[in-house]
N, C-alpha and C positions, 0 to 999 in steps of 0.2 A: 968407591962404589961399595967396599964391605962396610965402613963408617955408615952410610947411607943405610944400608940392610939392617942394619944393629938399631938403628934408631928408629927405624918402621918397626920392626920385632917388638922393641920395648914400648912404643905407645899402644901398638896392637895388646900386648898384655895388660897393659895400664886400663885402656878402654874396657877391656872384658871383664877385669876386674871389679871395676866400679858398676856393672851391669849384675852383681851375683850378689844375692841377699846372704848374710850370714846366716847362723842356725838362730840366733837370739832374736832376729827382724820378724814381723807379724803383720802379712797385708792386712789391712782395713776395709772390708766387705761395705757394701751399701745396706743399710739395716731398714727394712720395712715392717712397720709395727701395725697389729689391728686387733680388737676387740670383740666379744660377742658372747651368748650365753646360750645355754642348750639344756633342755631339760632331764632328769634321769630317765633313762632307759631309752631317749631318744638318739637319731643321729643325723650327721652330718656332712654333706660335701663340701670339701674345702677347695675352693677357688683360690687357686695363685694368683698372685698378680703380675700384668703383663709382663714384667722384666724377669720373671722365673718360667711364665707359662712359654714366652716367645723362644724360648731356646728347647733344647734337646732335653726333654722329662725324665731322659734315663740318667742324665749327670744332677738330677735334683736328689738330694739326700731329706730323710724325714728322723725326724727325733720327737718324743713325747716325754714329756718330763716328770709322769708319775703315770705308771701305766696300774697303777690300783684303783685309780678315779676314772680312767678312760683308755679305752683301744683304739688305734690306729690300724686301719685296713687299707692299704693303698692309701687313697688322698680322703678317705671316709674316717670321720673321728666317731665313736660310739661312747655316751656319757654311762659310765657305771656309778658313781657316787659322789654325792656332794662336795663341791672343792674349788680350786682353782687348778688348772693347767696349761702348760705352754705349749704349743704346735710349732717347733722348728722347721723349715723348709730352705733348704740354701744350695745354690751352686756354686762355682766358683768366683762369681763376682756381687752375688747380691744373698742377702739372708732376710727371711721372711719369718716372725715371729708373731703368731696368733693366740692371745692370752683369752681361755675360755673359761666362763665361769660357769659349773655345773649346778645346777639347783633342783630343788624338789618343787616339780610344778603343782603337787598339790599343797604345799605350803605356800608357795606364791599364789594361787587363785585363792586361799583362804585367806591370806593376808590383804591382798588386792579389794578381795569383798567387805572385809572389815573395815577400810581403808574407805571405800566407796559410799557402803551404807553409813559410817559415822558421819563424813560429808553431807551425805543427800538428807539425814534426820536433821543435821543443825542448820541447812543453808536452802532451805524449803519453803519459807513463809515470810511475807515482811508484811507489816501492817501498821501498828502504831510506832514500832521502832524496827529498825535493820538487823538483818541478821550479822553474826560475827564471820570474817573470810578466814576459813580454816586455812592454815597453811603448814600445819604440825599436828601429830598426836602422839602422844605418849607411848613408846614401845614400839613405834614404827618410824623408819627414817624412809623419806622420799623427797622429790620435788613436784609441785603442782602449779601449773598455771592455769587462769581461767578467762574466757572471753565470753561477754554479754551477748546475747543473737540480737535484743533489741534494745540499744541503750537510751532509746528515746523515753522508754518506759521503766528500765531499771539498767542501773549501770554498776560499776563495782566499787563506787565512790561512796554508795549510799544514798543514790538520789533516785528516786523512784514516784511514778505517778499513780495515786488509787482513783477510781471509777465509781460508777454507780452500782455495778455487779464486780466480782470478785474476777479478775483476769488471772492466765497464766502465760509466762513466759520461760525462755529457758537461757541455762549459761552450760556451754561447753567446757569442757576440762579436761586436759592434759596431763598425764600422772608418769613421773618416772620412779616406779619401784621394783628394787633389786636390779638396777640396769635396764631395764626392759621398760619402753614407753608405749602406752596407751592410751584410750579416749572415753570419756565417758559423760553422758548428758545428766544435768540436774535440773528437775523441774521445779519451777516457783512458783508459788499463789501470791500472788498482791491482793490484798484483802480490800474488799469495798470500803468505801469512806463509811463510817460506821452510820447505823440508821438514826439515830437522834440527831447528828451531825446533818446529815443529808437531809432531814425534815426540816430543820430548823433554818437551813439555806435555803431550800425550795420554797418553803412558805413564807419567810421572810421576803426573798424575790416577789413572791406572787402577791401579797399584801401590799407591797410599795408599788406594785403595778395599777393594783386596782383601785385603790382610796380613791382618787378623783375620777375614776369612771364609775363608782357605785355612789360616791356622793352626788354626782351629776344625773347620774342612772341613764348616762350615755357614753358610748365607746365602745372599743374592742376588746374582751377579754383577752389576755395573753394564754396562744396555746403552745408555746415553745419556750424553754429555757436553754439558750444555746452553750451555755458553762458546761452544763451536763448533758445535752444532747436528748433531752427530755419534752417529752409530747405532754401535754397538760388537757385532759376533757373537762368540759364543763355542762352540768345540768343544774335544774331548779327547781325547786318546790311545786311553782305555780306557771301556769301555760302562757308562752308568749313574752316570757321575760328574758329569754335567749333567743336570740335567731339563729339561722344555720350557720351565718358567718361569725359565730359567737359575737354579736352585735350584744349588748346590754340595753335593755328595755323598760320603762316602769310596769308594773304590774296593770290589769285592768282598772282594778280598785283598789284604795289605800289598803295594805294589806304587809304581814309579817313574810318577809321574802328569807328564804334559805338558799345559798348558790352553793354548790358542791364542787369542788375542784379534785379531780380523781387524778392520781399519778404515779407512775411505779418505784418504788425503792428495790432493787433486786429483781424477785420476780413477785414480790408482795406488792399488793395494791393499797394506796394508802389515800384519805378521802381530806381535804381542809373545807371546814362548813364556814361561810360567810353569811351574818345573819345584818338585816337591816330593816327597815321599814320603809316600804316604797309610797312615794306619795300617789300614786296613781294616776290616770289620765284623766282630763275633763271632759265633761259630757258631750262637747261638742267634737271632741277628737276619738268617739269611741268608735266611729264608724271607719275612720281612718285604721285605727288600732286596729279592728277586725280585718280588713284588707289587708292590711301587714302580714299579719299572721296567717291568714288563708292564703295570701300570695306567695308565701314560701313551703305550701305543701309539695309542690312538685318540684323536684331539682331541674336545672338544665340539661344534665345529663344523669341518667337513672343508672341504678347497680342493680342489685338483685329484686328489690322491693319496690313499690312506690306506696306512698302512704294515704291511699284512697279511702276516703271517710266510709264507713259500712252503713248504708243508708236505709235497711231494714230494722222495723222494731223487733226486739227478743222477748218471746214468752217465756217465761218460767213455769216450769211443770213442777208444781211439788207432791212430793210423795216421801216422807218424812220417815225417817227411822227414829225408835223412841228410846228409852233408858231401861224399859221394863221388857226388852227383847231377850231371845233366848240367851243369845251372847251381849253382854252389854258394850256397845262400840263407843257410847258418850257417857259423860258424866251426868248425873241427875237421878230424879227417882219418878216412876210410873209415868207419866206422857210428857211431864216437864225437865226439861234439860236445865244446867247449870249456867247462868248469866255469865257473861264476859266481867272480870270485875275492871269498872272502868270503861266498859263498851269496847267495839271495834276499834281496834288502832293499826291493823296492818289487811291489805289482802296478799295473800300467799297463792303463787303461781307455783304449780304442780304439770307434769303429766304422767300420765297413768303407766307407763312402761311395759302397755300392753297392746300388741299389734295385731291383733288379731282380726278378721273381717266384721267378727260380731261385737266389737269392743269399743262399740259406739257408746254414745251417751246413755242411749235407752239400755244397752247391754250393763253399761256399768250402775244403773240403778239395780237394774238385776242383781248383781255381783253382791252389791252394798246390804239389799235385803235379804240374799242369801246365806251371807255372813252374819247378819242379825238373828236370822231364824235358823241358826245351826249350831247346835253346843261346842261343835269346832272350828266355829267361825273367826276369823282373822280378827283382832280387835284394831280397828283402823275407821276412821269418818272424816269424813269432809262436808262442805257446805252444798259444793257443785259440781257438776258433772256436765260439760259442754263438747258438743262437736258442732260439723258445718252446719246441722238443721236445727238440733234441739238443746235444751239446757234443762237439766233435772235440779231440784234442790232435795238436799237430804235432811238439812240442819236449819233451824232459824239462824238467819247472819248475827244476831244479838246473843248466840248460845254457844259455849266453846265445843269444840270436835278435836279428836285427837288426829293431826295429819302432819306435825311440822317437825317431829322427832327430837323436842327440846324438852321433853316430861312437863313438868310443871312452872318451867323456869319463868319467872315474871317479866312483863314488859319492863322494857329499860336496864334489865341486866344484860350481863354479859357469862359467857360459861365455857368451861372447855367440854367438848363432846368426844367421850374417849372410845366409842365406835367408828368416829370418822377423822379422829385425830386434827380437831380442827377448833378452833376459837369461834363461836358462834354467840348471836344474841338471842334473847328470850321472848315471849310474849307471842308466838308463833300458837301454840295450842292455847293458850290463854286469851289472846286477844288477835289470832289471825283469823280471816275469813279465807277457808281453803275452796281453790277453784281445781279441779283436776281436768285439764285439756286432754283431750281423745287423739289419741294418736292411729288410729284403725287403719288397716291397710284397705285401700280402695276410697278412704277419705279423701277431703280437699282439708289438709293443715291448714296451709294459709288461711282459708276462710276461716276456720275453727278459732285461727289467732285475733282474727278481724273481729268475731265475735265474742271473743274473749276480753279484749280490747274494750268493747262497747261496755260489757256486764262490769268489767274492774272500775271504767271511770264511772259508772252509775253508783258503784258504791262506793266510792270515795267522794262521790258528791253528797250521796243522801247523809253519809256519817261525818261531813264536814273534813276529811281527810285531803292532806296534800300528796303531790305526785312520787315523793319521797318515803311514801308509808306503801309503796307496791314493792312488794321483795316476792324471792323467790324460797323455795323450800331449803335449797343451799345455804341461806342465810343463817337460817335458823339450826342446821345439824351437820353442814358441812357433806352433805348426799348429793350426790350428781344427779341432782332434779331440780325445773324440768331438764333431762339430757337431750331432749332434741333441740331445744332454743340454745341451751348453752355449747352444744357441739357446733351451732353456723356462727361463724363472725358476723356480728352486725345483725344478728336477729333477735336479739335481746333490745338492742336500742331501736331497731324499726318497730317492735312491739311497742315500746314506750312512746315512741313518737305517735302512734296511732292512738294510745291511754289518753295524750297529754292533750290531742287536738280533741277528742271525744270530750274529754272534761273540761275544755273550755268551751266548747259551744253549748254544755250542759248548763256551765258557770252562768253565760251572758243570756241564756234564753229558755223559757219554759218549753216553747213549742219549737222543736226542731226537724225539716225535712229536708231530705237531701235524693239529689238524682244526678247522673253522670252520662256524658257524651264521650264516646271513645272512637277516635279514629282507625285503630288497631288492636279490637279486642283479642285477637289471636295474637299479640305480643305482651299487652300488658291487660293480665285477667282481671275480674271483678275483685277477687282478693287481692289485689297489688301484685300478686307473684309476677315475675317478667319470665317469658320464655323467648330466650336469646333467639332473634330473628337469624336468617343465613346473612343477611348484609345489615349495614348501620341503617335504621329506621326511625324517621321521626314521627314521633305519636304527638297527636293533638288532643288533649284531654278540656273538656268542659265540664266545671262543677255548675250546679245550681242549687242553691243554699238559699232556704228560707230560716229566720228568725224572727218568731214570732210576729208573722205577718211581713217583715220586711225582706225583701228578695235581693238576693245577690248572685253576681256570675262570674267567675273565675276561669280565665283561660289559661292553660297551661300547653307550652312546646317543650318536649322532652325528647333528647337524642338516646336510642336506645344501640348499644353497640352491637355488631354482628359476630358473627364466627371469624376467628381469627384463620388466615389461609390455610395453616395447618390442621385446622379441625374440618376445614371443607375437605381438604386432600383425605385424610382419615375416613369423613361418611363416603365420601365417591367408592374408595376401596371396599369398606363394607356394603357399599349398595351391590358393588360387580360381584362379591362373594356371594352375597345373600340371595340374588336376582337375577343374575346372569350366567355365572360360572359355574358349572354344574359339577359336582363330583364325577359322575360317569356321563359319556358320553356314546350314544349311538345313533347319532342324527347331526345334523346341521346344527348349530349353535348361534344367538345372537351375541356381538360382540359388538356394544356401543362404540362410537367414537367421540360421541359428546355427552355432559352432564349437564343438561340447561339450569337446572336448580340451584348448581354450585358454580356456574361459569367453567367448566372445567372440558377441556382437551383430552381424548384418550387416543394414543397411539399402541397398537397391538403387535406382538412378534410372537411365533412358534417356534420352538425346536426342532419341530416334526411337520413341514409343510404339507408332506405327502398323507398325512393320516389326518392331522387336523391343523385347518391353517389359520393364519391370523385373521384372517374375515369369517370365520367360525365355519368352513367348509368340513364337511367329514367325508372321509375315504375309508370304508372298512379294511383295518386292516389284516395281516394273516394270523395275528395272534394279540392278545390282548395287550395293549401299549400304552405306557403312561406319558403325556404330552404335557410340557412346562410351555404354559402360555403367561407371557409377561405385557403388563400391562404399564406403560408410561403417561403417569396423570400430570397433566399442566394445568395449573392455575396462573395466569400472569408469567411470570419470569420464576415462579415457585414450580417443582416438581416432585412426584414422588414414584417409586419404581416399586410395583409388587408381582411377584410370580405365583400362579395359579397351578395346582396339578391337578392334571383332568384324565380319569382313567377310561379310554378310548377301548370301545368293545368292537 
């Protein structure tokens, strides 16, 4: 028994001695590391990892490697100076070391700005060549990665797609500088295909497409170039050669023809000319030719204007100004002006820029004579002033007037106009017949343009000029004139279509008479202006045309689109505001439940039925009260909700 006890005690002593560390032995704690950055003067709260924060925090000890660079207050680190410090937090099982790089924010921001600016300046444009990808800059250590937002038009392997105009795309950049990661964006300009290259490709395409069409004088001219997503607009110097659908036809007689293909490169319009001699049409085919040209006068669906021919004769009132006036408004001496060298070559369209009610043709005639007879008169002259009723002539058509802003630039020349910073053609003053169109308030501008088209065509016919000799003031100087025509898309083209038809009729007949029959003159005015109807309206037009005692009748049916539903709803709401809902009410008011003109139903509600009901019944309130009346306006499945405030006394 004693022996057993001795053995047990011996084993117990051995076991206990095996579980006790000697003084030289070290327990290896689990080490957790992390790193971050902190700007000088900034502070940060140090969040311990779960292994330390899960235990009793009072058992965690803290240590800071350099108290000259930072201060440690509890678990908050305050950066004092640049450098690297290590914050250590540990308990009996874990040690956490946070390496903190303390930096100057001013130096960091300055360095980052220099780097990103350098990159943006060198990776901003591609054109004939691709830029170098910037990955390093002398004097700076950083890592940067790039991602193209639209790799289909520009990627980072040097592939990019140029177009007809400058395009912009973006590269997203991620940079690691001084251990801090940030992002910035680089805008890349992809320069358009050079003008000369575009022009060569486009005109090569046009030339190839039209060679057989022109040779045969039959076919459809190309109006779209798919490779460049480019629209092509066509016109000709002679009427009837190009149809509405860009179909090409022979001229009425054997003639020199010039086709003009207009297209855009960037935002600049380019023009390609195609010249050839048309064989004309046979005598027995001329009636069919007239029928084709006139039959295309009115489209199946009309837009803003219809090319109705102006049927009345134009009387021109001659009231000339002379070179010997008090202020010399045109060259010459005495009563004799200076002849145009080579005769008239252009008809130049202006508008007066004067919108007063008295700025009519007669008023403009007084204006030009007033300038001529005043020592302080404005030095400018033109040949005709025209409005919807009258036409005044101030200068003979074969004499020079000063109206085009191109000085003495010769016909056929080009020059740079420094006043308007525009390349312009010459010959406006020297060889241009100037027509001032009146834009007076209360006038009928569309009818003025109809009369101007007829005057323009008669001048072309008189001097043997073609349609391409009709120009604007803008062509000779860059000035925005005629401003009204230039401001309305399609108006110049409509005007020139009127000129073309008038010119065609004058070219084929000495005596032309015109009359119109119109099923809806309230929709299509005699001036050709379309007044949009409430609903889609089919208009029947009949043109009775006599050419040298040969009678023609042309019947047209055109659809004029009515108001959109949103427009109808808006008009109903305005009608209620103006004609039904008063600002103040002291009696019953009428609240309509329908608008027959626009096909609308109206449902009313009132926020105070006891004072002014939804049916418009008035009850005198004890004091002045504001009542909100709400109208739900419905047309078909569409509706608009409008609220009107009424002060009820």
